C-alpha positions in Angstrom: 63.8 110.0 47.7 65.9 112.8 49.0 69.7 113.2 48.3 71.5 111.0 50.8 73.4 113.9 52.4 70.2 115.2 53.7 68.8 112.4 54.7 68.9 111.9 58.7 72.2 110.6 60.0 72.0 106.8 60.7 75.8 106.8 61.4 77.2 105.3 65.2 75.7 106.9 68.0 73.0 109.4 65.8 69.2 108.7 66.2 68.0 105.9 64.5 64.5 106.9 64.4 63.2 106.6 60.8 59.8 108.0 61.3 60.9 111.8 62.0 62.0 112.5 58.3 63.2 115.9 57.7 61.4 118.1 55.6 62.5 118.1 51.8 63.9 121.6 50.5 62.2 122.5 47.4 63.8 121.6 44.2 64.7 124.9 42.8 66.7 126.1 45.9 70.1 127.0 45.3 73.4 126.0 46.7 75.0 128.3 49.1 77.5 126.4 50.5 81.0 128.1 50.2 84.1 126.4 49.1 85.5 125.0 52.1 86.9 121.7 53.8 85.7 118.9 51.4 83.8 121.4 48.9 86.9 122.6 46.9 85.8 124.3 43.3 82.0 124.8 44.5 80.9 128.6 43.4 78.4 129.9 45.2 75.1 131.3 43.6 72.6 133.9 44.3 69.3 132.0 45.6 66.3 134.2 45.2 65.2 132.7 48.4 67.7 133.8 51.4 65.9 132.3 54.3 65.4 129.0 52.8 69.1 129.1 52.1 69.9 129.5 55.5 67.5 126.3 56.7 69.8 124.4 54.4 72.9 125.8 55.6 72.1 125.2 59.3 71.0 121.6 58.6 74.3 121.1 56.8 76.1 122.5 60.0 73.7 120.4 62.2 74.8 117.0 60.3 78.1 118.2 60.2 78.4 118.2 64.2 76.8 114.9 64.6 79.4 113.3 62.0 82.2 114.9 64.2 80.8 113.7 67.5 80.4 110.1 65.6 84.0 110.2 64.6 85.0 111.1 67.9 83.3 108.0 69.3 85.1 105.7 67.0 88.0 107.1 67.6 87.1 106.6 71.6 86.2 103.0 71.4 89.7 102.0 70.0 91.2 104.0 72.7 92.0 102.7 76.3 89.0 100.7 78.0 87.2 102.4 81.1 89.1 103.4 84.0 86.8 101.6 86.2 88.0 98.2 85.0 89.4 96.7 87.8 90.8 93.5 86.0 93.2 95.4 83.7 96.8 96.6 84.6 98.3 100.1 84.4 100.6 99.1 81.5 97.5 97.7 79.6 95.7 100.8 79.9 99.2 102.7 78.5 98.9 100.5 75.7 95.4 101.0 74.8 95.7 104.6 75.2 99.0 104.8 72.6 96.9 102.5 70.0 94.0 105.2 70.4 96.3 107.7 69.4 98.0 106.0 66.4 94.4 105.2 65.1 93.7 108.7 65.4 96.5 109.8 63.5 95.9 107.4 60.8 92.1 108.6 60.4 92.6 112.5 61.0 93.3 113.3 57.2 90.5 111.5 56.4 87.6 112.8 59.2 89.2 116.9 58.4 88.0 115.9 54.7 84.3 114.7 56.0 84.0 116.9 58.7 84.3 114.1 61.3 82.0 111.4 59.8 84.1 108.3 60.3 81.3 105.9 59.3 82.9 104.6 55.9 86.0 103.8 58.2 84.5 100.8 60.0 85.9 97.9 57.6 89.5 99.9 57.7 89.3 100.4 61.2 88.8 96.9 61.8 91.8 95.7 60.0 93.7 98.2 61.9 92.6 97.2 65.2 93.2 93.8 64.4 97.0 94.4 64.5 97.3 95.6 67.7 95.2 92.7 69.2 97.8 89.8 70.1 97.2 86.6 67.8 94.3 88.2 65.9 96.5 88.2 62.4 97.4 84.7 61.6 99.2 83.7 58.4 97.1 81.2 56.8 99.9 79.1 55.2 101.6 78.2 58.6 99.1 79.2 60.9 101.2 81.2 63.0 100.6 84.6 64.2 102.0 87.5 62.3 104.4 89.8 64.3 105.1 93.6 63.8 108.8 92.7 63.3 108.2 90.1 60.8 108.4 90.9 56.8 104.9 90.2 55.5 102.8 90.3 52.1 99.2 91.7 51.9 96.8 90.3 49.0 95.1 92.9 47.3 91.7 91.1 47.0 91.3 90.0 50.7 93.9 92.4 52.3 95.1 89.2 54.2 98.6 89.1 55.9 101.4 86.2 55.2 104.9 85.8 55.9 106.7 86.7 52.8 108.7 83.6 53.0 105.4 81.8 53.6 103.9 83.4 50.7 107.4 83.1 48.4 107.1 79.1 49.1 103.3 79.2 48.4 104.0 80.8 44.6 106.7 78.4 43.6 104.9 75.3 44.7 101.5 76.3 43.3 103.4 77.2 39.7 105.3 74.4 39.9 102.3 71.9 40.2 100.4 73.5 37.4 103.4 73.4 35.0 103.9 69.4 36.0 100.4 68.4 35.0 101.7 67.6 31.6 105.6 67.1 30.3 104.5 68.6 27.2 104.0 72.1 28.7 106.1 72.0 31.6 108.0 75.4 32.0 106.7 76.4 28.2 103.8 78.7 29.8 103.5 81.2 32.5 100.9 79.9 34.9 99.3 82.3 37.4 99.4 81.5 41.3 96.6 82.0 43.7 96.1 83.6 46.7 95.7 80.9 49.8 92.5 82.7 51.1 90.6 84.2 48.3 92.1 82.6 45.2 92.7 85.9 43.4 95.4 84.8 40.7 98.7 86.5 40.2 101.1 86.1 37.3 104.4 84.9 38.1 105.9 88.0 37.7 103.8 89.4 40.7 105.5 87.2 43.1 106.5 89.0 46.1 110.8 89.4 46.6 110.7 92.1 48.8 109.0 93.7 52.0 107.2 96.7 51.2 104.6 98.9 53.4 100.9 98.6 52.6 101.4 101.1 49.9 104.4 100.2 48.4 106.5 103.3 48.9 108.8 102.3 51.4 110.9 98.8 51.4 111.6 97.2 54.4 109.6 99.6 56.9 111.2 99.9 60.1 108.9 98.7 63.1 107.9 102.3 64.9 105.8 101.6 67.8 104.0 105.0 67.2 102.9 103.7 63.6 100.6 100.8 62.6 102.5 98.0 62.6 104.5 97.6 58.8 103.3 101.1 57.6 105.8 103.7 56.7 103.7 106.6 58.2 103.0 108.5 55.1 99.8 109.2 53.0 98.8 106.3 51.2 98.0 108.1 48.1 96.6 104.8 46.7 93.7 105.2 43.4 90.5 104.7 44.9 87.9 102.1 44.1 85.9 102.6 42.1 88.2 105.1 40.1 87.3 108.5 40.4 91.0 110.3 40.0 91.3 110.7 43.7 93.6 108.9 45.8 93.4 107.8 49.6 93.9 109.9 52.3 94.4 107.8 55.4 98.0 107.0 56.4 99.7 103.8 55.2 97.5 101.4 56.5 96.1 97.7 55.8 92.6 96.4 54.4 90.5 98.3 51.7 90.8 102.1 51.2 88.1 103.9 52.3 85.0 105.5 50.0 86.7 108.7 48.4 85.7 111.7 51.1 86.2 114.6 48.3 82.9 117.1 47.5 82.2 117.2 44.0 78.9 119.0 42.1 77.2 116.7 40.0 73.8 116.8 38.6 70.9 113.9 39.0 70.8 110.7 37.1 68.4 112.1 34.5 70.2 115.4 34.2 67.0 117.7 34.9 68.4 119.3 38.4 71.4 121.4 38.6 74.5 120.2 40.2 74.8 119.9 44.0 77.9 118.7 46.2 77.9 115.6 46.9 80.6 113.1 48.2 82.5 111.5 45.6 81.8 107.9 47.0 78.1 108.8 46.7 77.9 111.5 43.9 74.9 109.1 42.1 71.8 111.1 43.5 68.0 111.1 42.4 66.1 114.3 41.9 62.9 112.3 42.4 61.2 114.0 39.0 59.6 111.5 36.7 62.0 110.4 33.8 59.5 111.0 30.9 61.7 109.8 28.2 60.5 107.5 25.4 61.2 103.7 25.9 62.2 101.4 23.7 58.7 100.2 22.9 58.3 103.7 20.9 54.6 103.8 22.5 54.9 104.6 26.3 57.8 107.1 28.6 59.6 106.0 31.5 57.0 106.9 34.6 59.8 106.0 36.8 61.6 108.8 39.1 64.7 110.1 38.1 67.6 107.1 37.6 70.2 106.4 35.2 69.3 103.6 32.4 65.1 103.1 31.9 63.9 99.5 32.6 62.2 97.9 29.8 58.4 99.1 29.5 56.2 97.1 31.7 53.2 97.6 30.3 51.1 94.8 28.4 49.6 95.6 24.9 48.0 93.6 22.1 50.7 92.5 19.7 50.7 90.3 16.4 53.0 87.9 15.7 55.8 87.8 13.4 53.8 86.1 10.7 50.5 88.4 11.6 48.2 85.2 11.8 47.7 85.5 15.5 47.2 88.0 18.4 48.1 88.0 21.9 48.7 90.5 24.8 52.2 90.5 25.8 54.7 92.7 27.5 55.9 95.9 25.7 59.3 95.2 26.1 59.4 92.2 23.9 57.1 92.9 20.8 58.9 90.5 18.7 57.3 87.0 18.6 56.9 83.6 16.8 53.4 81.7 17.5 55.1 78.5 16.8 52.8 77.4 13.6 54.3 76.3 10.2 54.0 78.8 7.7 51.8 76.8 4.7 52.2 79.2 2.2 52.6 77.7 -1.5 56.0 78.4 -2.9 56.8 79.8 -6.8 56.1 76.2 -8.0 52.8 76.5 -6.8 53.5 72.3 -6.0 54.7 72.8 -2.5 54.3 74.8 0.8 56.3 76.9 3.0 57.7 74.5 5.9 59.1 77.3 7.7 57.5 78.4 11.4 56.2 81.7 11.6 58.3 84.1 9.7 58.1 87.3 8.2 58.7 88.8 4.8 58.4 86.6 1.7 58.8 82.8 1.7 62.1 81.1 0.1 62.4 79.3 -3.2 61.2 75.8 -3.6 64.5 73.5 -2.7 63.4 70.9 -5.5 63.5 73.5 -8.1 66.8 73.9 -8.3 69.7 71.7 -9.6 69.7 68.3 -7.7 72.1 65.5 -7.2 71.5 61.5 -7.0 71.8 60.3 -3.5 75.6 59.6 -3.7 76.3 63.1 -5.7 78.1 61.8 -8.6 75.2 62.6 -11.1 73.4 66.0 -11.3 70.2 66.6 -13.1 67.3 69.0 -13.7 64.1 67.8 -13.1 60.6 69.3 -12.1 60.1 69.7 -8.4 57.4 67.0 -8.6 59.8 64.2 -9.8 62.4 62.4 -7.6 66.1 62.0 -8.7 66.4 58.5 -9.3 69.7 56.6 -8.2 72.6 56.5 -10.5 73.6 53.0 -10.2 76.9 53.5 -9.7 79.0 52.1 -6.5 77.8 54.5 -3.7 82.0 55.4 -2.4 80.6 57.5 0.0 83.0 57.5 3.4 82.0 55.5 5.8 82.1 56.3 9.7 85.4 54.6 10.1 86.7 57.2 7.6 89.1 55.0 6.1 86.8 52.6 3.9 84.0 53.7 1.5 80.5 52.2 1.0 80.5 49.3 -1.8 76.9 49.5 -2.3 75.0 51.2 -5.5 73.8 54.4 -5.1 71.2 54.3 -2.6 69.2 56.7 -0.7 69.5 57.0 3.4 72.5 56.1 5.4 75.3 54.0 4.3 75.5 50.7 6.5 78.6 50.4 9.1 81.8 49.1 7.6 82.5 45.5 8.3 85.8 44.8 6.8 88.4 43.2 9.2 91.7 45.3 9.8 94.7 44.5 12.1 94.2 47.1 14.9 96.3 48.2 17.9 95.1 48.7 20.9 94.8 52.1 22.7 97.8 51.4 25.0 99.9 49.9 22.0 100.7 46.8 23.9 98.5 44.5 22.0 97.3 44.0 18.2 94.8 42.0 16.8 92.4 41.6 13.7 88.9 42.8 14.1 85.9 44.9 12.7 86.6 48.1 11.7 84.0 49.6 13.2 84.6 48.5 16.4 87.5 49.8 18.8 90.1 47.5 20.3 90.6 47.6 24.1 92.9 45.3 25.9 92.4 44.0 29.3 95.8 45.3 30.5 95.5 48.1 33.4 97.5 51.4 33.4 100.4 51.0 36.3 101.3 54.8 36.3 100.5 57.3 38.8 98.2 59.7 38.3 99.0 63.4 38.7 98.2 63.5 42.2 101.4 61.3 42.5 99.4 59.2 45.2 97.1 56.6 43.5 97.5 54.6 40.1 95.4 55.0 36.9 94.4 51.1 36.8 92.3 52.1 33.3 92.3 49.6 31.2 94.1 50.2 28.1 95.3 53.5 28.9 97.2 55.3 26.2 99.2 57.1 28.3 97.5 60.5 28.7 95.9 59.4 32.1 93.1 61.5 33.4 93.2 63.5 36.5 92.6 61.5 39.9 88.9 61.7 40.5 89.2 60.8 44.2 89.1 63.2 47.2 92.4 64.3 48.7 90.8 63.8 52.4 94.5 65.1 53.9 94.1 66.3 57.2 94.6 70.5 56.9 96.9 72.4 59.2 94.3 73.2 61.2 93.8 69.4 62.8 89.9 69.5 62.3 88.9 69.2 58.7 90.1 66.7 55.8 91.0 68.3 52.3 87.5 68.7 50.3 89.4 69.0 46.8 90.2 66.7 44.5 93.3 64.5 44.7 96.2 66.8 44.4 100.1 67.2 44.4 101.9 69.5 47.3 100.1 71.1 50.0 96.8 71.4 50.6 94.9 75.0 50.7 94.3 76.3 53.9 91.3 75.4 55.6 88.7 78.2 54.5 86.6 78.1 57.8 86.6 80.3 60.4 86.0 79.6 64.1 84.3 82.1 66.8 86.1 82.3 69.8 83.7 83.3 72.4 84.1 84.6 76.1 82.8 82.7 78.6 79.5 84.5 78.4 79.2 84.3 74.5 78.9 88.5 74.5 82.5 89.2 72.7 83.3 87.0 69.7 86.4 87.0 67.9 86.8 85.4 64.5 90.1 83.2 64.1 90.9 80.8 61.2 90.5 77.5 61.9 93.1 75.8 63.7 93.8 78.8 65.8 90.9 78.5 68.4 93.2 76.2 70.5 95.9 78.7 71.1 94.2 81.8 70.8 93.2 83.5 74.2 89.2 84.2 74.3 88.4 87.8 73.7 88.2 90.3 76.8 84.6 91.0 77.4 83.4 93.9 79.4 79.9 92.0 80.2 79.4 90.6 84.1 80.2 87.3 84.7 77.1 84.9 84.3 78.4 81.5 85.8 76.1 80.4 88.5 77.2 80.2 92.0 78.8 76.9 93.2 78.5 77.7 96.8 75.6 78.4 98.9 75.0 82.1 98.4 72.6 83.0 95.9 74.8 85.3 93.6 78.4 85.4 93.0 80.5 88.8 93.8 79.9 90.7 90.6 82.9 90.6 88.3 83.6 90.9 84.8 83.6 87.9 82.3 86.5 85.6 82.2 88.0 82.3 80.6 88.4 79.6 83.0 86.8 78.7 86.4 85.8 81.7 88.6 87.8 83.0 91.4 86.8 81.5 94.8 83.9 83.0 96.6 85.2 86.1 99.0 81.8 86.7 100.5 81.1 86.0 104.2 79.9 82.6 104.9 76.8 83.6 107.2 75.7 80.2 107.6 74.0 79.6 111.4 76.5 77.9 113.6 75.5 74.7 115.6 74.7 75.0 118.9 74.5 78.7 119.1 72.5 81.9 117.8 75.6 83.2 115.5 76.3 83.0 111.9 79.9 81.9 110.6 82.1 85.0 110.2 84.9 83.5 108.1 84.7 83.9 103.9 83.2 81.4 102.0 84.6 77.9 102.4 82.3 75.6 100.5 84.8 75.2 97.7 88.6 75.4 98.9 91.8 74.0 97.5 93.1 71.5 99.9 96.6 69.8 99.4 95.9 65.9 99.0 98.3 63.5 100.6 100.5 62.1 97.7 101.8 58.7 97.9 105.3 57.9 97.5 105.9 56.9 93.9 108.0 53.8 93.0 109.7 55.9 90.3 109.4 58.3 87.1 107.5 56.0 85.4 104.6 56.1 87.9 101.7 58.8 87.3 99.8 59.9 90.5 96.8 58.8 90.7 94.9 61.9 92.6 95.8 65.5 91.9 97.9 67.6 94.0 94.9 69.9 95.1 91.5 69.2 95.4 88.6 71.0 95.7 86.5 70.2 99.2 83.9 71.6 101.4 85.5 72.5 104.7 83.1 72.5 107.8 82.5 76.1 109.8 84.9 76.3 112.2 84.0 76.9 116.2 82.3 80.1 116.9 84.6 82.4 118.5 82.1 85.4 119.5 83.1 86.6 122.7 80.6 86.1 125.5 81.3 87.8 129.0 81.9 84.9 131.7 83.0 85.4 135.3 84.9 82.4 136.8 84.4 79.9 139.2 85.3 82.1 142.2 84.2 85.4 140.5 87.3 86.9 140.5 87.0 88.3 136.8 84.8 88.4 133.9 86.5 87.5 130.9 85.1 87.3 127.1 84.8 83.4 126.4 84.5 82.2 122.7 80.8 81.0 122.2 82.1 77.1 121.6 83.6 77.2 124.8 81.0 78.9 126.9 80.5 78.2 130.7 82.4 79.2 133.9 86.0 78.5 133.8 89.1 78.7 136.2 91.2 81.8 136.2 93.8 79.6 137.8 94.1 82.4 140.8 94.0 81.2 144.4 90.3 80.7 145.9 90.5 83.2 148.5 87.5 81.9 150.4 87.9 82.1 154.4 88.6 78.9 155.9 86.7 77.6 159.1 89.9 78.8 161.2 88.7 82.4 159.9 92.2 83.4 159.6 93.3 82.0 156.4 91.9 81.6 153.0 91.7 78.9 150.5 95.1 78.4 148.6 93.7 76.0 145.9 93.2 77.2 142.0 89.9 78.7 141.4 87.4 76.0 141.6 83.8 75.3 142.1 82.0 74.8 145.4 79.8 72.1 145.4 79.0 69.5 147.9 81.7 67.1 147.0 84.0 69.8 146.2 84.4 72.1 149.2 87.4 74.4 150.0 90.6 72.8 151.9 90.9 72.2 155.4 93.2 74.7 157.2 96.5 72.7 158.1 98.8 75.9 158.8 100.0 76.7 162.5 98.7 79.2 164.1 100.1 82.6 162.9 98.8 85.3 165.2 101.2 87.8 166.2 103.3 86.9 169.4 104.0 89.3 172.1 106.7 91.5 171.7 110.3 89.5 172.7 108.7 86.1 172.4 110.5 84.1 169.4 108.3 81.1 169.6 105.0 80.3 167.8 101.9 79.1 169.0 102.2 75.0 169.7 98.1 74.9 169.0 97.1 74.4 165.5 95.3 77.4 163.8 92.5 78.4 166.3 90.1 81.6 166.8 90.7 83.6 169.7 94.0 84.7 171.8 97.1 82.1 172.3 98.0 80.7 175.4 101.0 82.3 177.4 104.7 81.1 176.5 106.3 78.6 179.0 109.0 77.6 177.1 112.9 78.6 178.2 114.9 80.8 176.0 118.7 79.9 175.5 121.1 83.2 175.5 124.0 84.1 176.3 125.1 86.8 179.2 126.5 90.0 178.5 130.2 89.1 178.1 128.9 86.1 175.6 131.0 83.6 177.7 128.2 81.4 179.5 124.7 80.1 178.4 121.9 81.3 180.2 118.4 79.4 180.5 115.3 81.7 181.1 111.7 81.2 181.1 110.1 83.1 178.0 107.3 84.6 179.9 109.2 86.2 182.5 111.8 87.7 179.8 109.0 89.1 177.7 107.4 90.2 181.0 110.3 92.2 182.6 111.6 95.6 182.6 114.8 96.9 181.4 116.3 96.6 184.6 115.3 93.2 185.3 116.4 92.0 181.7 120.1 93.5 182.4 119.8 91.1 185.6 118.6 88.3 184.1 121.3 88.5 181.3 124.2 88.6 183.6 126.5 85.6 184.5 127.7 87.2 187.7 131.5 86.5 186.8 134.3 89.2 186.2 134.3 90.9 182.5 136.7 89.3 180.5 137.1 92.4 178.1 140.0 94.0 177.9 140.6 97.7 177.9 142.2 100.1 175.5 145.3 99.7 177.3 145.3 96.0 177.1 144.2 95.0 180.5 141.1 93.2 181.9 137.9 94.8 182.7 137.4 94.5 186.6 133.3 95.1 187.0 131.0 92.3 187.1 129.5 90.9 183.4 127.7 93.7 182.1 126.2 94.9 178.9 127.7 98.0 176.9 131.2 99.1 176.9 133.7 98.9 179.5 135.0 102.0 181.6 138.4 103.3 180.0 140.0 104.6 183.5 142.2 101.7 184.3 143.6 101.2 187.7 146.3 98.8 187.4 150.1 99.6 188.2 152.5 99.9 185.1 156.4 100.4 185.1 158.1 103.7 183.6 161.7 103.9 182.0 163.9 106.3 180.5 164.9 106.6 176.9 168.0 104.6 177.6 166.0 102.2 179.9 168.3 102.6 182.6 165.7 104.4 185.3 162.5 102.7 186.1 158.9 103.8 188.0 155.4 102.5 189.0 152.4 104.2 188.2 148.6 103.7 187.7 148.1 102.8 184.2 145.4 105.2 183.2 148.3 107.9 184.4 151.0 106.4 182.3 150.2 108.5 179.3 150.7 111.7 181.6 153.9 110.7 183.2 157.5 110.2 181.6 161.3 109.5 182.8 164.3 112.1 181.7 167.8 110.4 181.3 170.4 111.9 183.6 174.1 112.6 182.9 175.4 108.9 183.5 172.8 108.0 180.5 174.3 110.6 178.1 178.2 109.6 178.5 177.3 106.1 177.9 175.8 107.2 174.7 178.4 109.2 173.5 181.1 106.6 174.2 179.3 103.8 172.2 178.7 106.5 169.4 182.7 106.8 168.7 183.3 103.1 169.1 181.0 103.0 165.8 182.6 105.7 163.8 186.2 104.0 164.4 185.1 100.7 163.0 183.5 102.3 159.8 186.6 104.1 159.1 188.9 101.0 159.1 186.3 99.1 157.0 186.3 101.8 154.5 190.3 102.0 154.2 190.4 98.3 153.7 187.8 98.3 151.0 189.7 101.1 148.9 192.6 99.3 149.4 191.2 96.1 147.7 189.8 98.1 144.6 193.3 99.5 144.0 194.9 96.1 143.6 192.1 94.8 141.5 192.4 97.9 139.3 196.0 97.6 138.9 196.0 93.6 137.9 193.4 94.9 135.0 195.7 97.2 133.4 198.4 94.4 133.5 196.3 92.0 131.6 195.1 94.6 129.1 199.0 95.5 128.4 199.6 91.5 127.4 197.3 91.5 124.4 198.3 88.9 121.6 200.1 89.5 118.2 198.3 91.8 116.1 198.1 93.9 113.4 200.3 97.3 113.8 197.7 99.6 113.0 195.0 97.7 114.5 196.8 97.1 117.7 197.6 101.2 117.9 193.9 101.8 117.5 193.2 98.8 120.1 196.1 100.1 122.6 194.4 103.7 121.9 191.0 102.6 122.8 192.2 100.5 125.8 194.0 104.0 127.2 190.8 105.9 126.7 188.5 103.3 128.3 191.3 103.1 131.8 191.0 106.5 131.8 187.8 106.8 131.9 187.2 103.9 134.4 189.8 105.8 136.7 187.8 108.9 136.5 184.8 107.0 137.1 186.4 105.1 139.7 187.6 108.2 141.6 183.9 109.4 141.7 182.2 106.2 142.3 184.5 104.5 145.0 185.1 107.0 147.6 181.5 107.3 149.2 181.2 103.6 148.4 181.6 101.2 151.0 183.0 97.6 150.8 179.8 96.0 150.4 179.6 97.9 146.8 182.8 97.3 145.2 181.9 94.1 143.2 179.1 96.0 142.0 180.9 99.4 141.0 183.8 96.9 139.0 181.1 95.4 137.3 179.3 98.5 136.1 183.1 100.3 135.2 183.8 97.0 133.1 180.6 97.0 131.2 180.6 100.1 130.3 182.1 101.6 126.8 
């Protein structure tokens, strides 16, 4: 067998084909590995065969690269899942990436020593990975998840995590129950307490009383998101097992420490080969040479390959028994054997033979030749071995089986008889006493009413002395998992946690998560990367590819593609074989009633009508419109029909319709709408007809040119007349009633248009004083005028002088009246009441100032004003301060 470090890699990701074995190098080659990473203390020795040394070095480097690749794959397997996973969110990918970085930092110090080989980290990596999975780590005492912020304790035997308060209570209860079994040693001895899972016993002094990290260096480690939960982040440095003198190189971690990765120089098991560099955890190696050591049989040598201790000799040889009478073929490993025959050799007395079975050496002396005693042992005598010692005749007095009385018979051979004396005996429980034979035990029929150590069942043993035996019934209580019952013997306190484990599988069964019994109800199924294998529940042959998941599959999103009835098309809607439909809920009478049907039910809905558009023309072929296939057929476009009617002048005004024998276009009921001759306001009296209309014979009623008289003219004459005849037909023959611009009536006969502005009516002209007058034609009155003479001028002058005299007299009268009123006002002001001298003086000054101002204003205002404005001026002067 070649050394393990030279064997082909069997780690994860390596080639596992065992047929292509690497050639074993010669035993005499020298190690050429220089001291480097993982190989401290190695000394390079000169090798006589340098090419072979180079081959060993190249093989070692190849294995090292393979180990590094396997370590990288191990770390990547713990990192975030592939980016092609459509069912994982971005936050989940970030958490997986952080987990991978934490695992990589924890294992880096170890993989640096092993050159990247992480095959020995599988078990430790499993413990670390479970800490990051929600619900994977469970306290077996309270059956609850262990969170990273809670204080925990880790068992050194099974490495299970427990809540610190739970394990403290467990240890106290276990010690109390063991101490309370008997009252004698209660509290006197220190009883160990076991681990709830692996039953590893711990002394009472090892009861955890503080929360520490896994390596025990840090108390109350903080919850760091970038470290393993409950870890201090420092190097573990615990002594490795089996003890080799080295310490653990991983960061503070849960679970067992991995094998020692250090490189040491050791010889083979037999010690013949020269030392080679080996891993400390796998330093025992075999040089494949023959052992050659002398075996315990002292006849043969060991033919096995290199090993530590030789096995017993496997060969068979002819060997004599101990007494030498018989020979047989027996294994060399067991040369001493007996033939099972009585010796039979004569003893030294020559009267008896040896009665021992096959033995070696000389036979013993004859037992009868020694000093012998009588049967009761009171008398001794020396007689020949051929004679028997007779009884002495005295009372036997040997103690009987009761150890209280002696035998009363004479000295005799053989065993003494049973003691038959009657004594007063107390029963075992001490409640009753009775005379009975000494050799008989007296047991009363009273049943023990005490409770056994389980504190649940009574003893019920007859005549119990008080040390009731432990309860032999099964406990039978339901464990915390709610699935099993306690199989232990009936006991006090809490039952041990259920030792069973349950596999929580994904829907397809590919991914398995092992959880303690009882946690399968609350543990989510593990995330599976396999495709869902559930058969389709609709008419499609297969489901849409999606990952394995718990619960029912999502609704099918494939197109229905079922052939629709009545056409050649398929259903383009998503699959509707199983659709959640809200049920009609019945009004409940009260909260005590439960709904008889669920709120939603899965039902198969029929395919909707075909909506494929098909070009279809309307009844009147006005348009071609795409119509859904389910409503295929000609239709009405709601436009007017437009077909020509029988009259040839109009079209059908009905909405677009289908023309059949029983559904023809409408009959034209319109009047004739052909254009009339110019000027004819009448319509054709005939209904709508083909051809020309007849002449119009109706009379037209119209006013004359002067708009006073009504004239009746035949429509044909009026429309056929020229312009001059139309003027004659429109005149009534009377004088025009219109007024000219001068105000006189037009003298012409009724005529169209504007009257002539030249008026010949006689009008009178006067001078400016209207004393002189003259008659002239109206058209010339604007051009003629009459001037006043001297008489007219003298009359105007006399009138103006009279008016000026009257105005002057009125002004003087008005000024006099104002002066009188002013004087009266000043008098009233001077006659004031009695007042304070100072105040009155001030008021008089104010009044005088006001009077002075009033005079000045009156002088300015009253002179130009007339008598009419006197009162207004007085009011203004009085109101102004």
